[in-house]
C-alpha positions as CSV (number, residue, x, y, z in Angstrom):
1,M,21.1,10.3,-2.6
2,N,19.9,8.3,0.5
3,A,16.9,6.1,0.8
4,Y,15.5,4.8,4.0
5,A,12.9,2.0,4.6
6,Q,10.4,2.8,7.3
7,G,10.5,-0.7,8.6
8,N,12.0,-4.2,8.2
9,E,8.7,-5.7,7.0
10,S,7.0,-5.4,3.6
11,R,3.5,-4.3,4.6
12,L,4.9,-1.6,6.9
13,S,7.3,-0.2,4.3
14,H,4.8,-0.3,1.4
15,A,2.2,1.4,3.5
16,S,4.6,4.2,4.2
17,L,5.7,4.5,0.6
18,W,2.1,4.7,-0.7
19,T,0.6,6.9,2.0
20,S,3.6,9.1,2.7
21,M,3.1,8.5,6.4
22,Y,5.2,7.1,9.2
23,P,4.2,3.7,10.5
24,V,3.1,5.2,13.8
25,V,0.5,7.2,11.8
26,H,-0.8,4.6,9.4
27,G,-0.7,1.8,12.0
28,M,0.6,-1.1,10.0
29,I,2.8,-2.2,12.9
30,S,1.2,-5.3,14.4
31,G,1.3,-8.6,12.6
32,E,-2.4,-8.6,11.9
33,A,-2.7,-4.9,11.0
34,V,-4.6,-3.9,7.9
35,L,-4.1,-0.5,6.1
36,P,-7.2,1.5,7.0
37,G,-9.3,2.7,4.1
38,K,-9.2,6.3,5.6
39,W,-5.7,6.7,4.3
40,V,-5.3,8.0,0.7
41,T,-2.7,6.2,-1.3
42,M,-0.8,7.9,-4.2
43,A,-2.9,5.9,-6.7
44,E,-6.1,7.2,-5.2
45,A,-4.8,10.7,-5.1
46,V,-4.0,10.9,-8.8
47,K,-7.1,9.0,-10.0
48,P,-9.3,12.1,-10.2
49,T,-6.8,13.7,-12.6
50,G,-7.2,11.0,-15.1
51,L,-3.8,9.4,-14.5
52,T,-3.5,5.7,-14.1
53,T,-1.1,3.9,-11.8
54,L,0.1,0.3,-12.0
55,G,1.7,-1.8,-9.4
56,I,3.1,-5.3,-10.0
57,S,4.3,-7.3,-7.1
58,A,5.0,-10.9,-6.3
59,N,4.9,-10.1,-2.6
60,G,2.1,-12.1,-1.0
61,Y,1.5,-9.4,1.6
62,I,0.7,-6.6,-0.9
63,N,-2.9,-7.5,-1.6
64,K,-6.4,-6.6,-0.7
65,R,-6.4,-8.8,2.4
66,W,-4.0,-6.3,4.0
67,G,-5.6,-3.2,2.7
68,F,-3.6,-2.7,-0.5
69,G,-5.5,-2.4,-3.8
70,D,-9.0,-1.1,-4.5
71,A,-11.8,-3.6,-5.0
72,D,-12.9,-1.5,-8.0
73,E,-9.6,-1.8,-9.8
74,E,-8.8,-4.7,-12.1
75,G,-5.7,-6.6,-11.2
76,A,-5.3,-5.2,-7.7
77,G,-3.5,-7.9,-5.8
78,E,-3.4,-10.4,-8.6
79,G,-0.7,-12.9,-8.4
80,A,-0.6,-12.8,-4.6
81,P,-1.8,-15.8,-2.6
């Protein structure tokens, strides 16, 4: 099995993992880019089915400021600066 990161930067790679899109599509390429709310993440896609997802990260870039996490969800982005 092979695994490939879509980029050498956390936000870019996480955005690709959670949206199933290439960086050129989701746009998290520049240093100040924020994941647009128009892209559906895996957590958002499964929510209507009654499933719950959990993400735990100490990565300071994986938080609401950069477009990760839903403001309606408890714990989204907790532990990040």
